[in-house]
C-alpha positions as CSV (number, residue, x, y, z in Angstrom):
1,M,13.8,6.0,-36.4
2,I,15.8,5.3,-33.2
3,E,18.1,7.9,-31.8
4,R,20.3,8.0,-28.7
5,V,18.2,9.5,-26.0
6,P,20.2,11.4,-23.3
7,D,20.3,9.7,-19.9
8,R,18.6,12.6,-18.1
9,Y,15.4,11.7,-19.9
10,L,15.5,8.0,-19.0
11,E,15.5,8.1,-15.2
12,D,14.2,10.0,-12.2
13,A,15.6,10.9,-8.7
14,S,15.0,7.4,-7.4
15,G,17.4,5.9,-9.9
16,Y,14.6,4.1,-11.7
17,R,15.6,3.8,-15.4
18,G,14.0,3.1,-18.7
19,H,14.5,3.4,-22.5
20,A,13.0,5.4,-25.4
21,E,13.3,5.7,-29.2
22,R,13.2,9.5,-29.4
23,V,13.0,12.6,-27.4
24,F,11.2,15.8,-28.4
25,A,11.6,19.2,-26.7
26,P,9.3,21.5,-28.6
27,A,9.7,25.3,-28.3
28,D,6.0,26.0,-28.2
29,E,2.5,24.7,-28.0
30,A,2.3,24.1,-31.7
31,G,5.3,21.8,-31.5
32,V,3.7,19.8,-28.6
33,A,0.5,19.4,-30.6
34,A,2.4,18.2,-33.7
35,V,4.2,15.5,-31.6
36,L,1.0,14.3,-30.1
37,R,-0.9,14.2,-33.4
38,E,1.9,12.1,-34.9
39,A,2.1,9.8,-31.9
40,S,-1.7,9.3,-31.9
41,A,-1.7,8.5,-35.6
42,R,1.0,5.9,-35.2
43,A,-0.1,4.6,-31.7
44,V,3.3,5.5,-30.3
45,P,3.5,5.8,-26.4
46,V,4.4,9.2,-25.2
47,T,6.0,9.8,-21.8
48,I,5.9,13.4,-20.5
49,A,9.3,14.4,-19.0
50,G,9.3,16.8,-16.1
51,A,12.4,17.9,-14.3
52,G,13.2,14.4,-13.1
53,T,12.8,15.0,-9.4
54,G,10.0,12.4,-9.0
55,L,10.5,9.2,-7.1
56,T,8.0,6.9,-8.7
57,G,9.2,6.5,-12.3
58,A,6.2,8.4,-13.8
59,R,8.5,10.3,-16.2
60,V,10.7,7.2,-17.0
61,P,9.8,5.9,-20.5
62,F,9.4,2.2,-21.3
63,G,9.8,2.6,-25.0
64,G,8.1,5.1,-27.4
65,W,8.8,8.8,-27.3
66,V,9.7,11.2,-24.6
67,L,8.1,14.7,-24.7
68,S,9.9,17.3,-22.6
69,L,8.2,20.6,-21.9
70,E,11.4,22.2,-20.6
71,K,11.3,25.1,-23.2
72,L,7.8,26.1,-22.1
73,N,9.2,27.9,-19.1
74,A,7.7,31.4,-19.2
75,I,6.6,33.0,-15.9
76,E,4.3,36.0,-15.7
77,I,3.5,37.4,-12.3
78,R,0.3,39.4,-11.8
79,A,-1.5,40.6,-8.6
80,G,-2.7,37.4,-7.0
81,L,-1.9,35.2,-10.0
82,A,1.1,33.6,-11.8
83,V,0.8,32.4,-15.4
84,V,3.5,29.7,-15.7
85,G,4.7,27.4,-18.4
86,A,4.8,23.7,-17.6
87,G,8.6,23.6,-17.9
88,A,9.2,26.5,-15.5
89,L,10.9,25.4,-12.3
90,L,9.3,25.8,-8.9
91,A,12.4,27.7,-7.6
92,D,12.0,30.3,-10.4
93,L,8.3,30.8,-9.6
94,H,9.1,31.3,-5.9
95,A,11.8,33.9,-6.7
96,A,9.6,35.7,-9.2
97,A,6.7,35.9,-6.8
98,Q,8.9,37.1,-4.0
99,R,10.1,40.0,-6.1
100,T,6.6,41.3,-6.1
101,G,5.9,40.8,-2.4
102,Q,3.9,37.6,-3.0
103,F,4.4,33.9,-2.6
104,Y,3.1,30.6,-3.9
105,P,2.0,28.5,-1.0
106,P,2.8,24.9,-2.1
107,D,6.4,24.0,-1.1
108,P,7.5,20.6,-2.3
109,T,10.9,19.6,-0.9
110,E,12.6,19.7,-4.3
111,V,12.4,23.2,-5.7
112,S,14.0,22.2,-8.9
113,A,10.8,20.4,-9.8
114,S,8.9,21.6,-12.8
115,I,5.5,23.2,-12.5
116,G,4.0,20.7,-14.9
117,G,5.3,17.9,-12.8
118,A,4.0,19.5,-9.6
119,V,0.5,19.8,-11.2
120,A,0.7,16.2,-12.5
121,T,1.4,14.8,-9.1
122,N,-0.6,17.3,-7.0
123,A,2.6,18.0,-5.1
124,S,2.5,19.5,-1.7
125,G,5.4,19.6,0.8
126,S,6.1,21.1,4.2
127,R,3.6,24.0,4.0
128,S,0.7,21.7,3.2
129,F,-0.2,21.6,6.9
130,L,-1.8,25.1,6.4
131,Y,-2.1,25.5,2.7
132,G,-2.8,22.1,1.2
133,A,-1.6,20.7,-2.1
134,T,-1.1,22.1,-5.6
135,R,-4.6,21.3,-6.8
136,R,-6.0,23.9,-4.3
137,W,-4.0,26.7,-5.8
138,I,-4.8,26.2,-9.5
139,E,-7.1,28.7,-11.1
140,G,-6.8,27.5,-14.6
141,L,-4.9,25.1,-16.9
142,R,-4.1,24.8,-20.6
143,V,-3.9,21.1,-21.4
144,A,-3.1,19.2,-24.6
145,L,-5.1,16.0,-25.0
146,A,-3.6,12.9,-26.6
147,S,-5.1,13.9,-29.9
148,G,-3.1,17.2,-29.8
149,R,-6.2,19.3,-29.2
150,A,-5.6,22.0,-26.5
151,M,-8.2,22.8,-23.8
152,D,-8.4,25.9,-21.6
153,V,-10.1,25.1,-18.4
154,N,-10.9,27.3,-15.4
155,R,-11.7,26.6,-11.8
156,G,-15.4,25.5,-11.8
157,D,-15.6,24.3,-15.4
158,A,-17.4,21.0,-14.9
159,I,-16.4,18.0,-16.9
160,D,-19.0,17.0,-19.6
161,F,-19.6,13.4,-18.5
162,D,-20.5,11.5,-15.4
163,P,-17.3,9.7,-14.2
164,G,-18.9,8.0,-11.3
165,T,-17.9,8.4,-7.6
166,I,-14.8,7.2,-6.0
167,P,-14.8,7.3,-2.1
168,L,-11.7,9.1,-0.9
169,P,-9.8,8.3,2.3
170,V,-10.3,10.7,5.2
171,V,-6.8,12.3,5.0
172,T,-5.6,15.8,4.3
173,K,-3.4,14.6,1.4
174,N,-4.2,12.1,-1.3
175,T,-2.8,11.7,-4.8
176,A,-3.6,8.0,-5.6
177,G,-5.7,7.7,-8.8
178,Y,-8.4,10.0,-10.0
179,P,-10.7,11.6,-7.4
180,L,-13.9,11.0,-9.4
181,R,-17.2,12.5,-8.5
182,P,-20.2,13.8,-10.5
183,G,-19.9,17.4,-11.4
184,M,-16.2,17.7,-10.7
185,D,-14.3,20.3,-12.6
186,W,-11.5,19.7,-15.1
187,I,-8.8,21.1,-12.9
188,D,-9.4,18.5,-10.2
189,L,-9.4,15.7,-12.8
190,F,-6.1,16.8,-14.5
191,A,-4.2,17.7,-11.3
192,G,-2.7,14.6,-9.9
193,S,-3.4,12.4,-12.9
194,E,0.4,12.0,-13.5
195,G,0.4,12.8,-17.2
196,T,-2.0,9.9,-18.1
197,L,-5.0,12.1,-19.1
198,G,-3.4,15.1,-20.8
199,V,-0.3,17.2,-21.1
200,V,-0.2,20.3,-19.0
201,L,1.1,23.2,-21.1
202,E,0.5,26.2,-18.8
203,A,-0.9,26.7,-15.3
204,R,-2.6,29.8,-13.8
205,L,-1.7,29.7,-10.1
206,R,-3.1,31.7,-7.2
207,L,-0.6,33.8,-5.2
208,L,-0.9,35.3,-1.7
209,A,0.7,38.4,-0.2
210,A,3.9,37.4,1.5
211,P,3.6,37.2,5.3
212,R,5.0,40.3,7.2
213,A,7.1,38.1,9.4
214,L,7.9,34.4,10.0
215,L,9.1,32.4,13.0
216,G,11.1,29.3,12.3
217,G,12.2,26.7,14.8
218,V,13.8,23.3,15.3
219,V,12.5,22.0,18.6
220,F,14.4,19.0,20.0
221,F,13.0,16.4,22.4
222,A,14.8,13.8,24.6
223,A,11.8,11.5,24.2
224,D,9.8,10.7,21.1
225,D,6.5,10.5,22.9
226,C,6.9,14.1,24.0
227,A,7.3,15.2,20.4
228,L,4.2,13.3,19.4
229,D,2.2,14.9,22.3
230,A,3.4,18.3,21.1
231,V,2.2,17.7,17.6
232,E,-1.3,17.0,18.9
233,T,-1.3,20.2,20.9
234,W,0.4,22.5,18.4
235,R,-1.8,21.7,15.5
236,A,-4.3,24.3,16.8
237,V,-1.7,27.1,16.9
238,A,-2.9,30.0,14.8
239,G,-0.7,30.8,11.8
240,L,1.4,27.6,12.1
241,R,2.0,26.5,8.5
242,M,4.5,23.7,9.0
243,I,5.1,20.8,11.5
244,E,7.7,18.4,10.3
245,Y,9.1,15.4,12.2
246,L,12.6,13.8,12.5
247,D,13.0,10.6,14.4
248,A,16.2,9.5,16.3
249,P,17.8,7.7,13.4
250,S,17.2,10.8,11.2
251,L,19.0,12.9,13.7
252,D,21.8,10.4,13.9
253,L,22.2,10.6,10.1
254,L,22.0,14.4,10.2
255,R,24.8,14.7,12.8
256,Q,27.2,14.0,9.9
257,R,26.6,17.5,8.7
258,Y,25.3,19.1,11.9
259,P,27.3,18.0,14.9
260,E,25.7,20.8,16.9
261,I,22.5,18.7,17.2
262,P,22.0,18.2,21.0
263,A,23.4,14.8,22.1
264,A,20.3,14.1,24.1
265,A,17.9,14.7,21.2
266,R,15.9,11.7,20.1
267,A,13.3,13.5,18.1
268,A,12.7,16.9,16.6
269,L,9.9,19.0,15.2
270,L,10.5,21.7,12.6
271,I,7.9,24.5,12.8
272,E,7.2,27.7,10.9
273,Q,4.6,30.2,11.9
274,E,3.3,33.3,10.1
275,L,3.4,36.5,12.3
276,A,1.9,39.9,12.1
277,S,5.3,41.5,12.8
278,D,8.8,40.6,14.1
279,D,7.7,41.6,17.6
280,D,4.4,39.7,17.5
281,P,3.5,38.4,21.0
282,A,3.1,35.0,19.4
283,V,6.9,34.6,19.6
284,D,6.9,34.8,23.3
285,A,4.1,32.2,23.6
286,W,6.6,29.5,22.3
287,L,8.6,29.8,25.6
288,D,5.7,28.4,27.6
289,R,4.6,26.1,24.8
290,I,8.0,24.4,24.6
291,E,8.4,24.1,28.4
292,Q,5.0,22.5,28.7
293,A,5.9,20.0,25.9
294,G,8.9,18.8,27.8
295,A,11.3,19.8,25.0
296,L,15.0,20.6,25.2
297,A,14.2,24.3,25.5
298,D,17.7,25.7,26.0
299,E,19.1,23.6,23.1
300,S,16.3,24.2,20.5
301,W,16.8,26.6,17.7
302,F,14.6,29.6,16.8
303,A,14.9,32.4,14.2
304,V,12.9,35.2,12.7
305,S,15.6,36.5,10.3
306,A,15.5,35.3,6.7
307,T,19.1,34.2,6.9
308,D,18.5,31.9,9.9
309,R,15.2,30.6,8.4
310,E,17.2,29.6,5.3
311,R,19.6,27.7,7.5
312,F,16.7,25.8,8.9
313,R,15.4,25.1,5.4
314,L,18.7,23.6,4.4
315,F,18.7,21.6,7.6
316,R,15.3,20.2,6.7
317,H,16.4,19.4,3.1
318,A,19.7,17.8,4.2
319,L,18.0,14.7,5.4
320,P,16.5,13.5,2.1
321,E,19.8,14.5,0.5
322,L,21.7,12.3,2.9
323,V,19.3,9.4,2.4
324,N,19.8,9.7,-1.4
325,E,23.6,9.7,-1.0
326,T,23.4,6.7,1.3
327,V,21.2,4.8,-1.2
328,R,23.4,5.7,-4.2
329,A,26.6,4.8,-2.4
330,A,25.1,1.3,-1.8
331,G,24.1,1.0,-5.4
332,A,20.4,0.5,-4.5
333,L,17.0,1.9,-5.5
334,K,15.5,4.3,-3.0
335,M,13.0,2.4,-0.9
336,G,10.5,4.8,0.7
337,T,6.9,5.3,1.6
338,D,4.4,8.1,0.8
339,Y,1.5,6.9,2.9
340,A,-0.8,9.0,5.0
341,V,-3.5,8.1,7.5
342,P,-6.3,9.9,9.3
343,F,-4.8,12.0,12.0
344,P,-6.3,10.0,14.9
345,R,-4.4,7.0,13.6
346,N,-1.0,8.8,13.4
347,R,0.6,7.3,16.5
348,E,-0.7,3.8,15.7
349,M,0.9,3.9,12.2
350,L,4.1,5.2,13.6
351,A,4.2,2.5,16.2
352,Y,3.6,-0.1,13.5
353,Y,6.4,1.3,11.4
354,R,8.8,1.2,14.3
355,A,8.0,-2.3,15.5
356,R,8.4,-3.8,12.0
357,L,11.5,-1.8,11.0
358,E,13.3,-2.7,14.2
359,A,12.5,-6.4,13.6
360,E,13.5,-6.4,9.9
361,F,16.0,-3.5,9.4
362,P,17.5,-2.4,12.7
363,N,19.7,0.7,12.3
364,R,18.9,0.8,8.6
365,H,16.0,3.1,8.3
366,V,14.7,6.7,9.0
367,I,11.3,8.1,9.5
368,F,10.6,11.8,8.8
369,G,8.3,14.2,7.2
370,H,4.9,16.0,7.3
371,I,3.6,14.8,10.6
372,G,1.1,17.7,10.8
373,D,-0.8,15.8,8.1
374,A,-0.1,12.4,9.6
375,H,2.1,11.8,6.6
376,V,5.6,10.7,7.3
377,H,8.1,9.1,5.0
378,V,9.8,5.8,5.9
379,N,13.1,5.2,4.1
380,I,14.8,1.8,4.2
381,F,18.5,1.3,3.5
382,S,18.1,-2.1,2.0
383,D,20.6,-4.7,0.7
384,P,21.0,-3.9,-3.1
385,A,21.6,-7.6,-3.7
386,D,18.3,-8.6,-2.1
387,P,15.7,-5.8,-2.3
388,R,12.8,-8.3,-1.9
389,R,12.6,-7.9,2.0
390,A,12.3,-4.2,1.8
391,T,9.8,-4.3,-1.0
392,E,7.6,-6.8,0.9
393,L,7.7,-4.6,4.0
394,L,6.7,-1.5,2.1
395,L,3.8,-3.4,0.7
396,E,2.8,-4.5,4.2
397,F,3.0,-0.9,5.3
398,A,0.7,0.2,2.4
399,R,-1.9,-2.4,3.4
400,H,-1.8,-1.3,7.0
401,A,-2.2,2.4,6.0
402,V,-5.3,1.5,4.0
403,E,-6.7,-0.6,6.9
404,L,-6.4,2.5,9.0
405,G,-8.4,4.5,6.5
406,G,-5.3,6.1,4.8
407,T,-3.8,6.4,1.3
408,V,-1.0,4.7,-0.5
409,S,0.1,8.0,-2.0
410,A,-0.1,11.3,-0.3
411,E,2.1,13.6,-2.5
412,H,4.4,11.7,-4.8
413,G,1.9,9.9,-7.0
414,L,2.3,6.2,-7.9
415,G,4.1,6.4,-11.3
416,K,5.3,3.0,-12.6
417,R,7.2,1.8,-9.5
418,K,4.1,1.9,-7.3
419,A,1.2,1.5,-9.7
420,H,0.4,-1.9,-8.1
421,L,-0.6,-0.1,-4.9
422,L,-3.7,1.3,-6.5
423,D,-5.3,-2.2,-6.2
424,L,-4.9,-2.0,-2.4
425,Q,-6.9,1.3,-2.0
426,Y,-9.7,0.8,-4.4
427,T,-12.2,-1.9,-5.4
428,P,-12.3,-3.5,-8.9
429,P,-15.5,-1.5,-9.8
430,Q,-13.8,1.8,-8.7
431,L,-10.7,1.0,-10.7
432,T,-12.9,0.2,-13.7
433,A,-14.5,3.7,-13.4
434,M,-11.0,5.3,-13.4
435,R,-9.9,3.3,-16.4
436,A,-13.1,4.4,-18.2
437,V,-12.0,8.0,-17.8
438,K,-8.6,7.1,-19.1
439,R,-10.1,5.5,-22.2
440,R,-12.4,8.5,-22.8
441,L,-9.6,11.0,-22.8
442,D,-6.8,8.8,-24.2
443,P,-8.5,6.1,-26.3
444,A,-5.2,4.6,-27.7
445,N,-3.5,4.7,-24.3
446,I,-0.5,6.6,-25.5
447,L,0.0,9.0,-22.6
448,G,2.2,7.8,-19.7
449,R,1.8,4.1,-20.6
450,G,2.6,2.1,-17.5
451,T,2.1,5.0,-15.1
452,L,-0.8,4.3,-12.7
453,W,-2.1,1.6,-15.0
454,P,0.3,-1.3,-15.7
455,A,1.1,-1.5,-19.4
């Protein structure tokens, strides 16, 4: 049976597009199990559809069936814990936790992402500088295997086989492949596996008490080197949970919406610090800190009120929105990186990015993102008629990140668009070990076919 599958199930936020025979959106776990049992019996590929905010094509089907968990969207907030259906949206979880005086630390840029998708990609975001990625905050998962059998796993429940050992890059964020090690628990295996090992039905996520006060800031610099020096110094600031970076082309693009950005600004750092109270002396310390960093002190923006902090959040999110608008207007696919390197190699990687971008795509790129984790995103505005040059340059960047001890995927996963990058980071025996785990849990290779592992 072939039916018309709505477009929203056939693409993701990058514009990557596929095709499918049918789409299922079960109302409960029993419905999910029934779909998986039938698919297993018939060897039909099943692609798990999150909210479509991903950038790598993991949720884009290349034939077979689409399984959407959008109706599994219940949210239950307890003291220190949220029990959340895979189809619930991150924004709804944040709002529900906030009503109880708590918060969920991971903060991916796109809050319309689903919880299942965030678990599948081990998503992180701007607060990862202090709090790390999704995997760290999972206390338990309910997962359906390819056979339809459901598993309840808790933190510390060790897997029942030896998967071998995969050496990991010395970075604070990595979501490329399976982080295999003897004695690892099921949560660490399923989180970040991009829907290739099982279907997340429900997640039990740890919550923290909301901070009493927060300081937000957008600090502008007339010279990029001063901003990078500040990053190295400010990483040690107590309570600092976010250090985000915007380069000069990023600020130029943002001036379309924010003409009040200082004309002399050629770089900016967005910061957020947790405080004991609104009159915490830590606020005053920023006056000296900014002066010592050589920032544009009088023209930088600071706020402690929720209203102004929300303004800064919108400012931070406006850049990827503008990038997406620019790419869509050109009729092109989004060409961006998700590489991270060990922090001591941060400046070296940035210098390499700049030199090659200025040579190949002058005035047609931006660099921004999570510099506190040595994880910035390069976005190229390529020629839609000839994407080859941009594709080759992104591959060159991936190789260089690995040479510096980094990862080819820090937070987005690899999906289908970037599955080929796995070969750059791992040796053939390491890839064989990962594939063995895939075969053990999904013998017929029906889950996420083409994601991580080329079909």
